[in-house]
PDB file of N, CA, C and O in Angstrom:
ATOM      1  N   MET A   1     -12.679 -33.039  -1.185  1.00  0.00           N
ATOM      2  CA  MET A   1     -11.286 -33.425  -1.020  1.00  0.00           C
ATOM      3  C   MET A   1     -10.391 -32.316  -1.573  1.00  0.00           C
ATOM      4  O   MET A   1     -10.615 -31.819  -2.677  1.00  0.00           O
ATOM      5  N   THR A   2      -9.413 -31.947  -0.822  1.00  0.00           N
ATOM      6  CA  THR A   2      -8.480 -30.911  -1.242  1.00  0.00           C
ATOM      7  C   THR A   2      -7.449 -31.495  -2.199  1.00  0.00           C
ATOM      8  O   THR A   2      -6.909 -32.578  -1.973  1.00  0.00           O
ATOM      9  N   GLN A   3      -7.189 -30.760  -3.265  1.00  0.00           N
ATOM     10  CA  GLN A   3      -6.199 -31.147  -4.281  1.00  0.00           C
ATOM     11  C   GLN A   3      -5.218 -29.987  -4.420  1.00  0.00           C
ATOM     12  O   GLN A   3      -5.617 -28.823  -4.390  1.00  0.00           O
ATOM     13  N   VAL A   4      -3.950 -30.304  -4.569  1.00  0.00           N
ATOM     14  CA  VAL A   4      -2.942 -29.273  -4.798  1.00  0.00           C
ATOM     15  C   VAL A   4      -2.858 -29.019  -6.301  1.00  0.00           C
ATOM     16  O   VAL A   4      -2.797 -29.952  -7.102  1.00  0.00           O
ATOM     17  N   PHE A   5      -2.855 -27.728  -6.668  1.00  0.00           N
ATOM     18  CA  PHE A   5      -2.738 -27.321  -8.060  1.00  0.00           C
ATOM     19  C   PHE A   5      -1.563 -26.383  -8.235  1.00  0.00           C
ATOM     20  O   PHE A   5      -1.204 -25.636  -7.325  1.00  0.00           O
ATOM     21  N   GLU A   6      -0.968 -26.432  -9.418  1.00  0.00           N
ATOM     22  CA  GLU A   6       0.014 -25.433  -9.822  1.00  0.00           C
ATOM     23  C   GLU A   6      -0.618 -24.637 -10.957  1.00  0.00           C
ATOM     24  O   GLU A   6      -1.025 -25.194 -11.977  1.00  0.00           O
ATOM     25  N   VAL A   7      -0.692 -23.324 -10.759  1.00  0.00           N
ATOM     26  CA  VAL A   7      -1.177 -22.417 -11.792  1.00  0.00           C
ATOM     27  C   VAL A   7       0.047 -21.657 -12.289  1.00  0.00           C
ATOM     28  O   VAL A   7       0.749 -21.014 -11.509  1.00  0.00           O
ATOM     29  N   LEU A   8       0.292 -21.736 -13.574  1.00  0.00           N
ATOM     30  CA  LEU A   8       1.439 -21.070 -14.181  1.00  0.00           C
ATOM     31  C   LEU A   8       0.923 -19.851 -14.926  1.00  0.00           C
ATOM     32  O   LEU A   8       0.044 -19.964 -15.780  1.00  0.00           O
ATOM     33  N   VAL A   9       1.477 -18.672 -14.598  1.00  0.00           N
ATOM     34  CA  VAL A   9       1.028 -17.427 -15.221  1.00  0.00           C
ATOM     35  C   VAL A   9       2.212 -16.719 -15.875  1.00  0.00           C
ATOM     36  O   VAL A   9       3.368 -16.932 -15.508  1.00  0.00           O
ATOM     37  N   ARG A  10       1.890 -15.863 -16.860  1.00  0.00           N
ATOM     38  CA  ARG A  10       2.919 -15.079 -17.529  1.00  0.00           C
ATOM     39  C   ARG A  10       3.181 -13.818 -16.714  1.00  0.00           C
ATOM     40  O   ARG A  10       2.251 -13.143 -16.272  1.00  0.00           O
ATOM     41  N   GLY A  11       4.452 -13.515 -16.525  1.00  0.00           N
ATOM     42  CA  GLY A  11       4.846 -12.306 -15.813  1.00  0.00           C
ATOM     43  C   GLY A  11       5.242 -12.588 -14.372  1.00  0.00           C
ATOM     44  O   GLY A  11       5.142 -13.714 -13.884  1.00  0.00           O
ATOM     45  N   ARG A  12       5.693 -11.530 -13.709  1.00  0.00           N
ATOM     46  CA  ARG A  12       6.106 -11.606 -12.306  1.00  0.00           C
ATOM     47  C   ARG A  12       5.040 -10.982 -11.427  1.00  0.00           C
ATOM     48  O   ARG A  12       4.353 -10.047 -11.838  1.00  0.00           O
ATOM     49  N   MET A  13       4.904 -11.502 -10.220  1.00  0.00           N
ATOM     50  CA  MET A  13       3.919 -10.974  -9.280  1.00  0.00           C
ATOM     51  C   MET A  13       4.604 -10.041  -8.300  1.00  0.00           C
ATOM     52  O   MET A  13       5.721 -10.291  -7.847  1.00  0.00           O
ATOM     53  N   SER A  14       3.909  -8.964  -7.987  1.00  0.00           N
ATOM     54  CA  SER A  14       4.422  -8.049  -6.963  1.00  0.00           C
ATOM     55  C   SER A  14       4.361  -8.755  -5.612  1.00  0.00           C
ATOM     56  O   SER A  14       3.601  -9.706  -5.433  1.00  0.00           O
ATOM     57  N   GLY A  15       5.160  -8.286  -4.675  1.00  0.00           N
ATOM     58  CA  GLY A  15       5.135  -8.846  -3.331  1.00  0.00           C
ATOM     59  C   GLY A  15       3.772  -8.715  -2.691  1.00  0.00           C
ATOM     60  O   GLY A  15       3.335  -9.606  -1.964  1.00  0.00           O
ATOM     61  N   GLN A  16       3.090  -7.599  -2.957  1.00  0.00           N
ATOM     62  CA  GLN A  16       1.764  -7.365  -2.398  1.00  0.00           C
ATOM     63  C   GLN A  16       0.755  -8.391  -2.924  1.00  0.00           C
ATOM     64  O   GLN A  16      -0.054  -8.918  -2.161  1.00  0.00           O
ATOM     65  N   LEU A  17       0.806  -8.668  -4.213  1.00  0.00           N
ATOM     66  CA  LEU A  17      -0.113  -9.646  -4.793  1.00  0.00           C
ATOM     67  C   LEU A  17       0.222 -11.051  -4.290  1.00  0.00           C
ATOM     68  O   LEU A  17      -0.680 -11.837  -4.001  1.00  0.00           O
ATOM     69  N   ALA A  18       1.502 -11.365  -4.185  1.00  0.00           N
ATOM     70  CA  ALA A  18       1.910 -12.684  -3.685  1.00  0.00           C
ATOM     71  C   ALA A  18       1.420 -12.884  -2.252  1.00  0.00           C
ATOM     72  O   ALA A  18       0.992 -13.981  -1.893  1.00  0.00           O
ATOM     73  N   GLN A  19       1.481 -11.832  -1.431  1.00  0.00           N
ATOM     74  CA  GLN A  19       0.999 -11.930  -0.050  1.00  0.00           C
ATOM     75  C   GLN A  19      -0.509 -12.131  -0.003  1.00  0.00           C
ATOM     76  O   GLN A  19      -1.019 -12.797   0.897  1.00  0.00           O
ATOM     77  N   ALA A  20      -1.225 -11.560  -0.963  1.00  0.00           N
ATOM     78  CA  ALA A  20      -2.677 -11.709  -1.015  1.00  0.00           C
ATOM     79  C   ALA A  20      -3.076 -13.153  -1.312  1.00  0.00           C
ATOM     80  O   ALA A  20      -4.197 -13.563  -1.009  1.00  0.00           O
ATOM     81  N   LEU A  21      -2.171 -13.919  -1.900  1.00  0.00           N
ATOM     82  CA  LEU A  21      -2.445 -15.328  -2.209  1.00  0.00           C
ATOM     83  C   LEU A  21      -2.059 -16.191  -1.012  1.00  0.00           C
ATOM     84  O   LEU A  21      -1.251 -17.112  -1.130  1.00  0.00           O
ATOM     85  N   ASP A  22      -2.643 -15.882   0.126  1.00  0.00           N
ATOM     86  CA  ASP A  22      -2.344 -16.575   1.375  1.00  0.00           C
ATOM     87  C   ASP A  22      -2.612 -18.074   1.231  1.00  0.00           C
ATOM     88  O   ASP A  22      -3.663 -18.483   0.739  1.00  0.00           O
ATOM     89  N   GLY A  23      -1.652 -18.879   1.665  1.00  0.00           N
ATOM     90  CA  GLY A  23      -1.798 -20.327   1.567  1.00  0.00           C
ATOM     91  C   GLY A  23      -1.195 -20.912   0.304  1.00  0.00           C
ATOM     92  O   GLY A  23      -1.145 -22.131   0.139  1.00  0.00           O
ATOM     93  N   PHE A  24      -0.731 -20.031  -0.600  1.00  0.00           N
ATOM     94  CA  PHE A  24      -0.113 -20.474  -1.850  1.00  0.00           C
ATOM     95  C   PHE A  24       1.367 -20.120  -1.842  1.00  0.00           C
ATOM     96  O   PHE A  24       1.779 -19.130  -1.237  1.00  0.00           O
ATOM     97  N   THR A  25       2.152 -20.934  -2.517  1.00  0.00           N
ATOM     98  CA  THR A  25       3.562 -20.653  -2.710  1.00  0.00           C
ATOM     99  C   THR A  25       3.717 -20.006  -4.079  1.00  0.00           C
ATOM    100  O   THR A  25       3.308 -20.580  -5.088  1.00  0.00           O
ATOM    101  N   VAL A  26       4.305 -18.819  -4.119  1.00  0.00           N
ATOM    102  CA  VAL A  26       4.500 -18.087  -5.370  1.00  0.00           C
ATOM    103  C   VAL A  26       5.995 -18.087  -5.663  1.00  0.00           C
ATOM    104  O   VAL A  26       6.801 -17.682  -4.826  1.00  0.00           O
ATOM    105  N   GLN A  27       6.358 -18.546  -6.860  1.00  0.00           N
ATOM    106  CA  GLN A  27       7.772 -18.703  -7.206  1.00  0.00           C
ATOM    107  C   GLN A  27       8.007 -18.276  -8.647  1.00  0.00           C
ATOM    108  O   GLN A  27       7.301 -18.710  -9.556  1.00  0.00           O
ATOM    109  N   ALA A  28       9.013 -17.416  -8.848  1.00  0.00           N
ATOM    110  CA  ALA A  28       9.393 -17.005 -10.202  1.00  0.00           C
ATOM    111  C   ALA A  28       9.995 -18.200 -10.927  1.00  0.00           C
ATOM    112  O   ALA A  28      10.754 -18.975 -10.344  1.00  0.00           O
ATOM    113  N   ARG A  29       9.653 -18.343 -12.197  1.00  0.00           N
ATOM    114  CA  ARG A  29      10.177 -19.411 -13.047  1.00  0.00           C
ATOM    115  C   ARG A  29      10.900 -18.793 -14.226  1.00  0.00           C
ATOM    116  O   ARG A  29      10.688 -17.618 -14.526  1.00  0.00           O
ATOM    117  N   PRO A  30      11.746 -19.552 -14.902  1.00  0.00           N
ATOM    118  CA  PRO A  30      12.442 -19.029 -16.092  1.00  0.00           C
ATOM    119  C   PRO A  30      11.456 -18.606 -17.175  1.00  0.00           C
ATOM    120  O   PRO A  30      10.329 -19.096 -17.233  1.00  0.00           O
ATOM    121  N   GLY A  31      11.892 -17.704 -18.015  1.00  0.00           N
ATOM    122  CA  GLY A  31      11.080 -17.286 -19.152  1.00  0.00           C
ATOM    123  C   GLY A  31      10.010 -16.273 -18.788  1.00  0.00           C
ATOM    124  O   GLY A  31       9.048 -16.090 -19.534  1.00  0.00           O
ATOM    125  N   GLY A  32      10.169 -15.606 -17.634  1.00  0.00           N
ATOM    126  CA  GLY A  32       9.198 -14.598 -17.242  1.00  0.00           C
ATOM    127  C   GLY A  32       7.887 -15.165 -16.745  1.00  0.00           C
ATOM    128  O   GLY A  32       6.861 -14.489 -16.814  1.00  0.00           O
ATOM    129  N   LEU A  33       7.894 -16.388 -16.246  1.00  0.00           N
ATOM    130  CA  LEU A  33       6.684 -17.037 -15.746  1.00  0.00           C
ATOM    131  C   LEU A  33       6.702 -17.066 -14.218  1.00  0.00           C
ATOM    132  O   LEU A  33       7.756 -16.932 -13.596  1.00  0.00           O
ATOM    133  N   THR A  34       5.521 -17.244 -13.626  1.00  0.00           N
ATOM    134  CA  THR A  34       5.392 -17.387 -12.180  1.00  0.00           C
ATOM    135  C   THR A  34       4.525 -18.604 -11.889  1.00  0.00           C
ATOM    136  O   THR A  34       3.491 -18.815 -12.523  1.00  0.00           O
ATOM    137  N   SER A  35       4.963 -19.400 -10.921  1.00  0.00           N
ATOM    138  CA  SER A  35       4.231 -20.581 -10.479  1.00  0.00           C
ATOM    139  C   SER A  35       3.503 -20.251  -9.179  1.00  0.00           C
ATOM    140  O   SER A  35       4.102 -19.714  -8.247  1.00  0.00           O
ATOM    141  N   ILE A  36       2.219 -20.570  -9.120  1.00  0.00           N
ATOM    142  CA  ILE A  36       1.422 -20.422  -7.910  1.00  0.00           C
ATOM    143  C   ILE A  36       0.973 -21.827  -7.535  1.00  0.00           C
ATOM    144  O   ILE A  36       0.238 -22.470  -8.284  1.00  0.00           O
ATOM    145  N   LEU A  37       1.413 -22.300  -6.382  1.00  0.00           N
ATOM    146  CA  LEU A  37       1.180 -23.681  -5.965  1.00  0.00           C
ATOM    147  C   LEU A  37       0.442 -23.683  -4.634  1.00  0.00           C
ATOM    148  O   LEU A  37       0.858 -23.015  -3.687  1.00  0.00           O
ATOM    149  N   GLY A  38      -0.650 -24.429  -4.562  1.00  0.00           N
ATOM    150  CA  GLY A  38      -1.359 -24.497  -3.294  1.00  0.00           C
ATOM    151  C   GLY A  38      -2.599 -25.360  -3.347  1.00  0.00           C
ATOM    152  O   GLY A  38      -3.010 -25.830  -4.408  1.00  0.00           O
ATOM    153  N   PRO A  39      -3.194 -25.562  -2.167  1.00  0.00           N
ATOM    154  CA  PRO A  39      -4.376 -26.422  -2.066  1.00  0.00           C
ATOM    155  C   PRO A  39      -5.635 -25.710  -2.540  1.00  0.00           C
ATOM    156  O   PRO A  39      -5.850 -24.535  -2.245  1.00  0.00           O
ATOM    157  N   ILE A  40      -6.455 -26.435  -3.272  1.00  0.00           N
ATOM    158  CA  ILE A  40      -7.752 -25.949  -3.736  1.00  0.00           C
ATOM    159  C   ILE A  40      -8.789 -26.932  -3.225  1.00  0.00           C
ATOM    160  O   ILE A  40      -8.729 -28.122  -3.533  1.00  0.00           O
ATOM    161  N   ASP A  41      -9.744 -26.436  -2.442  1.00  0.00           N
ATOM    162  CA  ASP A  41     -10.740 -27.307  -1.807  1.00  0.00           C
ATOM    163  C   ASP A  41     -11.768 -27.862  -2.778  1.00  0.00           C
ATOM    164  O   ASP A  41     -12.198 -29.010  -2.659  1.00  0.00           O
ATOM    165  N   ASP A  42     -12.163 -27.022  -3.755  1.00  0.00           N
ATOM    166  CA  ASP A  42     -13.206 -27.455  -4.664  1.00  0.00           C
ATOM    167  C   ASP A  42     -13.166 -26.620  -5.946  1.00  0.00           C
ATOM    168  O   ASP A  42     -12.406 -25.657  -6.052  1.00  0.00           O
ATOM    169  N   GLN A  43     -13.989 -27.004  -6.905  1.00  0.00           N
ATOM    170  CA  GLN A  43     -13.986 -26.331  -8.200  1.00  0.00           C
ATOM    171  C   GLN A  43     -14.371 -24.855  -8.110  1.00  0.00           C
ATOM    172  O   GLN A  43     -13.758 -24.040  -8.800  1.00  0.00           O
ATOM    173  N   PRO A  44     -15.362 -24.470  -7.289  1.00  0.00           N
ATOM    174  CA  PRO A  44     -15.676 -23.038  -7.188  1.00  0.00           C
ATOM    175  C   PRO A  44     -14.483 -22.200  -6.712  1.00  0.00           C
ATOM    176  O   PRO A  44     -14.303 -21.068  -7.160  1.00  0.00           O
ATOM    177  N   ARG A  45     -13.676 -22.751  -5.811  1.00  0.00           N
ATOM    178  CA  ARG A  45     -12.489 -22.004  -5.351  1.00  0.00           C
ATOM    179  C   ARG A  45     -11.480 -21.861  -6.485  1.00  0.00           C
ATOM    180  O   ARG A  45     -10.888 -20.795  -6.654  1.00  0.00           O
ATOM    181  N   LEU A  46     -11.277 -22.916  -7.259  1.00  0.00           N
ATOM    182  CA  LEU A  46     -10.367 -22.851  -8.400  1.00  0.00           C
ATOM    183  C   LEU A  46     -10.864 -21.819  -9.412  1.00  0.00           C
ATOM    184  O   LEU A  46     -10.089 -21.003  -9.912  1.00  0.00           O
ATOM    185  N   LEU A  47     -12.153 -21.864  -9.707  1.00  0.00           N
ATOM    186  CA  LEU A  47     -12.717 -20.903 -10.658  1.00  0.00           C
ATOM    187  C   LEU A  47     -12.626 -19.473 -10.125  1.00  0.00           C
ATOM    188  O   LEU A  47     -12.422 -18.537 -10.899  1.00  0.00           O
ATOM    189  N   GLY A  48     -12.773 -19.299  -8.821  1.00  0.00           N
ATOM    190  CA  GLY A  48     -12.624 -17.980  -8.213  1.00  0.00           C
ATOM    191  C   GLY A  48     -11.208 -17.445  -8.347  1.00  0.00           C
ATOM    192  O   GLY A  48     -11.008 -16.264  -8.634  1.00  0.00           O
ATOM    193  N   LEU A  49     -10.222 -18.320  -8.137  1.00  0.00           N
ATOM    194  CA  LEU A  49      -8.818 -17.919  -8.293  1.00  0.00           C
ATOM    195  C   LEU A  49      -8.535 -17.529  -9.735  1.00  0.00           C
ATOM    196  O   LEU A  49      -7.913 -16.499  -9.994  1.00  0.00           O
ATOM    197  N   LEU A  50      -8.991 -18.350 -10.672  1.00  0.00           N
ATOM    198  CA  LEU A  50      -8.770 -18.050 -12.088  1.00  0.00           C
ATOM    199  C   LEU A  50      -9.506 -16.779 -12.501  1.00  0.00           C
ATOM    200  O   LEU A  50      -9.002 -16.004 -13.315  1.00  0.00           O
ATOM    201  N   GLY A  51     -10.698 -16.563 -11.942  1.00  0.00           N
ATOM    202  CA  GLY A  51     -11.450 -15.343 -12.223  1.00  0.00           C
ATOM    203  C   GLY A  51     -10.731 -14.108 -11.716  1.00  0.00           C
ATOM    204  O   GLY A  51     -10.742 -13.068 -12.374  1.00  0.00           O
ATOM    205  N   ALA A  52     -10.104 -14.214 -10.550  1.00  0.00           N
ATOM    206  CA  ALA A  52      -9.338 -13.091 -10.003  1.00  0.00           C
ATOM    207  C   ALA A  52      -8.157 -12.756 -10.912  1.00  0.00           C
ATOM    208  O   ALA A  52      -7.868 -11.584 -11.149  1.00  0.00           O
ATOM    209  N   PHE A  53      -7.482 -13.775 -11.416  1.00  0.00           N
ATOM    210  CA  PHE A  53      -6.376 -13.516 -12.348  1.00  0.00           C
ATOM    211  C   PHE A  53      -6.895 -12.835 -13.608  1.00  0.00           C
ATOM    212  O   PHE A  53      -6.262 -11.917 -14.129  1.00  0.00           O
ATOM    213  N   ASP A  54      -8.039 -13.282 -14.091  1.00  0.00           N
ATOM    214  CA  ASP A  54      -8.632 -12.674 -15.279  1.00  0.00           C
ATOM    215  C   ASP A  54      -8.980 -11.207 -15.025  1.00  0.00           C
ATOM    216  O   ASP A  54      -8.718 -10.347 -15.866  1.00  0.00           O
ATOM    217  N   ASP A  55      -9.572 -10.927 -13.862  1.00  0.00           N
ATOM    218  CA  ASP A  55      -9.917  -9.544 -13.509  1.00  0.00           C
ATOM    219  C   ASP A  55      -8.691  -8.642 -13.462  1.00  0.00           C
ATOM    220  O   ASP A  55      -8.771  -7.455 -13.776  1.00  0.00           O
ATOM    221  N   LEU A  56      -7.547  -9.217 -13.066  1.00  0.00           N
ATOM    222  CA  LEU A  56      -6.298  -8.461 -12.973  1.00  0.00           C
ATOM    223  C   LEU A  56      -5.496  -8.492 -14.276  1.00  0.00           C
ATOM    224  O   LEU A  56      -4.377  -7.983 -14.335  1.00  0.00           O
ATOM    225  N   HIS A  57      -6.076  -9.093 -15.315  1.00  0.00           N
ATOM    226  CA  HIS A  57      -5.416  -9.228 -16.627  1.00  0.00           C
ATOM    227  C   HIS A  57      -4.095  -9.984 -16.527  1.00  0.00           C
ATOM    228  O   HIS A  57      -3.107  -9.631 -17.171  1.00  0.00           O
ATOM    229  N   ILE A  58      -4.102 -11.030 -15.708  1.00  0.00           N
ATOM    230  CA  ILE A  58      -2.940 -11.913 -15.581  1.00  0.00           C
ATOM    231  C   ILE A  58      -3.203 -13.117 -16.470  1.00  0.00           C
ATOM    232  O   ILE A  58      -4.196 -13.824 -16.301  1.00  0.00           O
ATOM    233  N   GLU A  59      -2.305 -13.342 -17.418  1.00  0.00           N
ATOM    234  CA  GLU A  59      -2.472 -14.441 -18.376  1.00  0.00           C
ATOM    235  C   GLU A  59      -2.105 -15.775 -17.743  1.00  0.00           C
ATOM    236  O   GLU A  59      -0.966 -15.985 -17.327  1.00  0.00           O
ATOM    237  N   VAL A  60      -3.085 -16.675 -17.675  1.00  0.00           N
ATOM    238  CA  VAL A  60      -2.860 -18.022 -17.149  1.00  0.00           C
ATOM    239  C   VAL A  60      -2.370 -18.902 -18.289  1.00  0.00           C
ATOM    240  O   VAL A  60      -3.021 -19.005 -19.328  1.00  0.00           O
ATOM    241  N   ILE A  61      -1.225 -19.532 -18.090  1.00  0.00           N
ATOM    242  CA  ILE A  61      -0.620 -20.414 -19.094  1.00  0.00           C
ATOM    243  C   ILE A  61      -1.124 -21.841 -18.924  1.00  0.00           C
ATOM    244  O   ILE A  61      -1.463 -22.504 -19.905  1.00  0.00           O
ATOM    245  N   SER A  62      -1.176 -22.316 -17.681  1.00  0.00           N
ATOM    246  CA  SER A  62      -1.652 -23.681 -17.442  1.00  0.00           C
ATOM    247  C   SER A  62      -2.131 -23.839 -16.010  1.00  0.00           C
ATOM    248  O   SER A  62      -1.731 -23.095 -15.113  1.00  0.00           O
ATOM    249  N   VAL A  63      -2.998 -24.826 -15.816  1.00  0.00           N
ATOM    250  CA  VAL A  63      -3.491 -25.217 -14.497  1.00  0.00           C
ATOM    251  C   VAL A  63      -3.329 -26.723 -14.420  1.00  0.00           C
ATOM    252  O   VAL A  63      -3.911 -27.464 -15.212  1.00  0.00           O
ATOM    253  N   ASN A  64      -2.525 -27.171 -13.451  1.00  0.00           N
ATOM    254  CA  ASN A  64      -2.212 -28.601 -13.385  1.00  0.00           C
ATOM    255  C   ASN A  64      -2.352 -29.128 -11.969  1.00  0.00           C
ATOM    256  O   ASN A  64      -1.828 -28.525 -11.031  1.00  0.00           O
ATOM    257  N   PRO A  65      -3.054 -30.250 -11.796  1.00  0.00           N
ATOM    258  CA  PRO A  65      -3.073 -30.885 -10.482  1.00  0.00           C
ATOM    259  C   PRO A  65      -1.694 -31.456 -10.183  1.00  0.00           C
ATOM    260  O   PRO A  65      -1.003 -31.951 -11.074  1.00  0.00           O
ATOM    261  N   VAL A  66      -1.313 -31.380  -8.926  1.00  0.00           N
ATOM    262  CA  VAL A  66      -0.021 -31.914  -8.493  1.00  0.00           C
ATOM    263  C   VAL A  66      -0.315 -33.081  -7.580  1.00  0.00           C
ATOM    264  O   VAL A  66      -0.918 -32.910  -6.520  1.00  0.00           O
ATOM    265  N   SER A  67       0.103 -34.261  -7.980  1.00  0.00           N
ATOM    266  CA  SER A  67      -0.163 -35.445  -7.168  1.00  0.00           C
ATOM    267  C   SER A  67       1.027 -35.729  -6.264  1.00  0.00           C
ATOM    268  O   SER A  67       2.185 -35.617  -6.668  1.00  0.00           O
ATOM    269  N   ALA A  68       0.710 -36.097  -5.040  1.00  0.00           N
ATOM    270  CA  ALA A  68       1.748 -36.499  -4.098  1.00  0.00           C
ATOM    271  C   ALA A  68       2.128 -37.941  -4.406  1.00  0.00           C
ATOM    272  O   ALA A  68       1.252 -38.759  -4.687  1.00  0.00           O
ATOM    273  N   PRO A  69       3.408 -38.266  -4.357  1.00  0.00           N
ATOM    274  CA  PRO A  69       3.812 -39.651  -4.624  1.00  0.00           C
ATOM    275  C   PRO A  69       3.275 -40.582  -3.545  1.00  0.00           C
ATOM    276  O   PRO A  69       3.243 -40.226  -2.367  1.00  0.00           O
ATOM    277  N   ASP A  70       2.853 -41.778  -3.954  1.00  0.00           N
ATOM    278  CA  ASP A  70       2.377 -42.782  -3.002  1.00  0.00           C
ATOM    279  C   ASP A  70       3.547 -43.277  -2.175  1.00  0.00           C
ATOM    280  O   ASP A  70       4.649 -43.459  -2.692  1.00  0.00           O
ATOM    281  N   ALA A  71       3.308 -43.495  -0.897  1.00  0.00           N
ATOM    282  CA  ALA A  71       4.378 -43.934   0.002  1.00  0.00           C
ATOM    283  C   ALA A  71       4.921 -45.307  -0.394  1.00  0.00           C
ATOM    284  O   ALA A  71       6.106 -45.579  -0.204  1.00  0.00           O
ATOM    285  N   GLY A  72       4.070 -46.168  -0.939  1.00  0.00           N
ATOM    286  CA  GLY A  72       4.504 -47.513  -1.258  1.00  0.00           C
ATOM    287  C   GLY A  72       4.991 -47.699  -2.680  1.00  0.00           C
ATOM    288  O   GLY A  72       5.430 -48.792  -3.037  1.00  0.00           O
ATOM    289  N   SER A  73       4.928 -46.668  -3.497  1.00  0.00           N
ATOM    290  CA  SER A  73       5.326 -46.832  -4.889  1.00  0.00           C
ATOM    291  C   SER A  73       6.750 -46.344  -5.095  1.00  0.00           C
ATOM    292  O   SER A  73       7.206 -45.439  -4.396  1.00  0.00           O
ATOM    293  N   PRO A  74       7.446 -46.932  -6.038  1.00  0.00           N
ATOM    294  CA  PRO A  74       8.821 -46.493  -6.285  1.00  0.00           C
ATOM    295  C   PRO A  74       8.829 -45.073  -6.829  1.00  0.00           C
ATOM    296  O   PRO A  74       7.941 -44.682  -7.587  1.00  0.00           O
ATOM    297  N   GLY A  75       9.842 -44.305  -6.434  1.00  0.00           N
ATOM    298  CA  GLY A  75       9.974 -42.941  -6.927  1.00  0.00           C
ATOM    299  C   GLY A  75      10.549 -42.926  -8.315  1.00  0.00           C
ATOM    300  O   GLY A  75      10.952 -43.961  -8.846  1.00  0.00           O
ATOM    301  N   GLN A  76      10.589 -41.744  -8.906  1.00  0.00           N
ATOM    302  CA  GLN A  76      11.139 -41.616 -10.247  1.00  0.00           C
ATOM    303  C   GLN A  76      12.596 -42.037 -10.232  1.00  0.00           C
ATOM    304  O   GLN A  76      13.372 -41.570  -9.398  1.00  0.00           O
ATOM    305  N   GLY A  77      12.965 -42.902 -11.131  1.00  0.00           N
ATOM    306  CA  GLY A  77      14.333 -43.374 -11.207  1.00  0.00           C
ATOM    307  C   GLY A  77      14.593 -44.616 -10.378  1.00  0.00           C
ATOM    308  O   GLY A  77      15.645 -45.240 -10.522  1.00  0.00           O
ATOM    309  N   ASP A  78      13.660 -44.992  -9.511  1.00  0.00           N
ATOM    310  CA  ASP A  78      13.830 -46.200  -8.713  1.00  0.00           C
ATOM    311  C   ASP A  78      13.413 -47.415  -9.524  1.00  0.00           C
ATOM    312  O   ASP A  78      12.490 -47.345 -10.336  1.00  0.00           O
ATOM    313  N   ALA A  79      14.091 -48.514  -9.301  1.00  0.00           N
ATOM    314  CA  ALA A  79      13.735 -49.748  -9.994  1.00  0.00           C
ATOM    315  C   ALA A  79      12.526 -50.378  -9.318  1.00  0.00           C
ATOM    316  O   ALA A  79      12.442 -50.398  -8.090  1.00  0.00           O
ATOM    317  N   ASP A  80      11.616 -50.876 -10.085  1.00  0.00           N
ATOM    318  CA  ASP A  80      10.442 -51.574  -9.549  1.00  0.00           C
ATOM    319  C   ASP A  80      10.834 -53.018  -9.296  1.00  0.00           C
ATOM    320  O   ASP A  80      11.209 -53.741 -10.219  1.00  0.00           O
ATOM    321  N   ALA A  81      10.745 -53.434  -8.036  1.00  0.00           N
ATOM    322  CA  ALA A  81      11.178 -54.792  -7.664  1.00  0.00           C
ATOM    323  C   ALA A  81      10.359 -55.868  -8.354  1.00  0.00           C
ATOM    324  O   ALA A  81      10.834 -56.992  -8.514  1.00  0.00           O
ATOM    325  N   SER A  82       9.124 -55.546  -8.773  1.00  0.00           N
ATOM    326  CA  SER A  82       8.288 -56.567  -9.401  1.00  0.00           C
ATOM    327  C   SER A  82       8.490 -56.641 -10.904  1.00  0.00           C
ATOM    328  O   SER A  82       7.895 -57.499 -11.555  1.00  0.00           O
ATOM    329  N   ALA A  83       9.307 -55.773 -11.471  1.00  0.00           N
ATOM    330  CA  ALA A  83       9.548 -55.781 -12.923  1.00  0.00           C
ATOM    331  C   ALA A  83      10.394 -56.988 -13.278  1.00  0.00           C
ATOM    332  O   ALA A  83      11.340 -57.318 -12.563  1.00  0.00           O
ATOM    333  N   PRO A  84      10.056 -57.660 -14.399  1.00  0.00           N
ATOM    334  CA  PRO A  84      10.856 -58.819 -14.806  1.00  0.00           C
ATOM    335  C   PRO A  84      12.244 -58.387 -15.271  1.00  0.00           C
ATOM    336  O   PRO A  84      12.429 -57.278 -15.772  1.00  0.00           O
ATOM    337  N   ASP A  85      13.204 -59.273 -15.097  1.00  0.00           N
ATOM    338  CA  ASP A  85      14.586 -58.976 -15.514  1.00  0.00           C
ATOM    339  C   ASP A  85      14.762 -59.121 -16.993  1.00  0.00           C
ATOM    340  O   ASP A  85      15.859 -58.909 -17.508  1.00  0.00           O
TER     341      ASP A  85
END
C-alpha cells in the first residue's frame, strides 16, 4: 500500500536535485528547511530515499506519514454532529 510521507531536511535544494526527486513535491520552508512530500510504496523505497540523502550529506530533520482526511469525518474546526451538547 502506498503511503504519502513528508521528509523535512535542513537546507535548500538545488533545482537539479529537486528535479531528480521525480514524483515528489519539493517546497522551501521557513528557517532554512525544505519539505519533500510524496508517495512511498514500501519501506525499502523509504530507506533508499533516506540513504540517498545521507550519501549527499543532507540532514534529515523528520520523516512523517501524511494521512488523507476521511471523506466522512469532520474536518479540523468542524463540529462533530454526534458530540453531546
